[in-house]
N, C-alpha and C positions, 0 to 999 in steps of 0.2 A: 454507382460509386466506380471510380477508375480502376482499371485491370491491376495497375501499381498496387493500389491500396489492398485490392483482393488477394493481391500475392503476399504482401505483407502480413495480412490476417492469417493466410495460411501456414506461413512460417512461424507465427508467433503461436498458432495452436499446436503446430509440431513439436515446438519446444516446450509448450504447456504439458505434453504429455510426459515429458520427462521427469518423473517423480520417482521418490525414492520407494513409494507404494508400489509402483509399477516395475520394479526390479532395477532402477538405475542406482548407482553409488551416490552419496550425499554432495561429492564432488561433481559429478555429471548434471544432478539437479540443480546445484548452484550455478555453475557453468551456463546452464540452459537460462535461469533466471536473468542471469546479466545479459545473455543474449536478446532477450525479451526487452530489456531496458533500452539496448541500442536499436532495436527495431522501433521502439515508440518514438525515439527520436526520428527517425526516418518516415514513420508514420505522420507526425506532425508536420513535417517539412514537405510531405507530399501531398496533404490536403490542399483542394481548392475552394472557391466561393461555393460552386455547384455543389460540391461533396457535402458541405456545410449546410447548404439551404434544402439539399434534397434528403438530409436525414430523419429518420424518425425517432420518436422519443417514448421512453418507458420508467417505470420505476422496478428496481429490483431489490430484493429484503435478502440479506446473508444472516442466517440465524447464528447466534453465538453459544447456544446452549446453556445459558444463564440468564437470570431475571435482570441482573444490574449490569452498567457499563463495563468495558473491558480496557485494560492499560492500552490496547490498541488503538484509541481515540486518536492519538496523533498520526498514525499512519492513515486513517480514514480521511482525515482532513487534508493530508499532504497528496493523497491519490485524488481528491477532489479539485484540488489546486492544479494538478499535474494535467488533468483530461478536462477541465471545464465542467464539472457535474456539482450537483447540489447533494448533499448528504446529511443526515440526521440520525439521531438515536431512536429507534422506533421500540417504545415500551410495550411488552405483552403481559399475559397474566403469569405464566411460568418461565417462557424462555423468551429472551429478548432479540432483536435483530439491528443491523445497520442498514438502513435505506440509501440507496443512492439513484437519482434523478438525472437523465441526460441522454444523449444520443446513443442508439443502440449500438453501435461499433464501440464506442468508449467504454459502456457497460461491461461489453465482453473482456474488455482488459482489465478493468477495475475488479471485477469478479476473480479472476485468475490471479492478481497481484494481491489483492486482499487475502485470499485463502493460502497462498504461498507464505505471506508473512505471518499469518495465523499459526501456521503450523510451525514455523520457524521460532516463534515465541513458545510455544506449546513445549517444543521438542528441547530447546535450550534452556528453558524454566527446569526441566528434568535433569538435564545435566548439571545444572545449577545446584540442585539439591544435594549433589554428591561433593559439592564444595565445602572448605574449612569453614567459611564465612557461614554457611546455612547449618552445618553440621554442629557448630557452637555460636548459637544465637546471642549468648551473653545478656540475658534478660529480654531479649526482643522476641516477639511472637514471631514464628516462622512465616505466618501468613504475610505479615510487614515485609519480610526480606523478599518472598517472592514476587509480591506485588511491585516492590521496588526495583527489582531485577527486570521485571517485564517493562516498566515504565522507562527505565534507562534505555532498553533495547529498542522499545517502540519510538523513543525520542530520535536515537542515532539514524534508524531505518528512515523515518520521516525526513531527517536533514539531508538523507542520499537522495530521497525523492525530490525534495526542493532544489537539489544541486540540478538533476535532470531538467527539472522545470526552468531552472535559469539558464540552463546551457541551450534548452530548445528555444526559449525567447531570443537570445542572443544570437542564433544561427538564422532564426527565422528574419530578425530585423535585418541581418547582414544581406540576406538573398531576397528579400521582397521590398517592395516600395508600396506607396497608397495605403487604404485602409486597411488596418490589421485585422485579420481573420480571427484572432484571439478576440477582439472587441466583438466582432460580428457574432461569434458563437457564443459569448457570454450573454449577449442580448438575445438571440434566439432562444437558449436554455430558458433565460428569465421569462420570457413571453411563454413557452410552452408550458411552465412550471404553473405560472398564473393561472392558465387555462384550465389545469387539472383540479384547481381550487383547494390544495391541500393546505392546511392551516397548521403553522409551526410555530410553538412557543418556545421562549428561552426559560431555562431552568438552570437553578444554581447547583454547581457541581463541587462537592466537598473533597480537598484532597489533602490527605496527611503529607507532611514532610518525608521525603523517601529516606530509608536507611543510606547513608553514603557509599559504603562498600558494595552493598549488594546493587545500588544503582549505577556504580562506576563499573562493576561486572557487566551487569546489561549492556552499558553502551559499548564495552569492548565487543560484546556478542554481536550488537548491532551493527559493527563495522564489517563483520563477515557477510552481512546479508546487504551486498552493494549490487543495485540494479544497473549501474552503468558501466563498471570496470570488469574486464575478464579476471577470472579467478586462476592464480597461479597453479601449476600441477602439484607443486610441493606445498600448497596452503594447508594449514591446520585445519582441522574440522570446525565447522561453525560453532560458536559457543564454547570453545575449549577454553578453559580456566587453569591459570597458575596455582 
């Protein structure tokens, strides 16, 4: 892989280390995450055909510590579109996981971004539980409210990721001619996945209509988790509810 790509990966790892758990403020952690989004754009524009063809492939499983699907579903699909990997829900006996198959360097970014988004969902859900909407459910089960909040937040984060994806495609198209690396990369991933012999099946997913207010609160919280724009110094904490 080219030195430029290696440099970008090192910068992303350095930013990924800036987490609240490691002593950073929430603002610093969110700013670092926005920086990762901008580096991802540079990463996609820097890759060449040799980088794509020489890549190795593997599958990673990210445990979600629950048996059933998580509202983060929308985020997993958006991340897969962004980096050109395959993803599926891997059901286990007691705890399940989200699986991603693709080029190794892409999976490093996927794992970091997935965990950042999952932590944001969990943290902001706890904040939402202090809101008037959650404290006064008016006949609704509070579990329905928290899931609706998470679905709304995950939808908004996924939209931000798709915006990065569209910007990347537009920038790449403007700077390159000839056969698209995006198409080549997709073909190579499909070929490598077929060799793995993994059999996926389609399953029905029952989703209840969300609670409108909780869902709206979730989308507003998702607006704070934007991977592509810098976070203003005076920005409110992520998930702040009026």
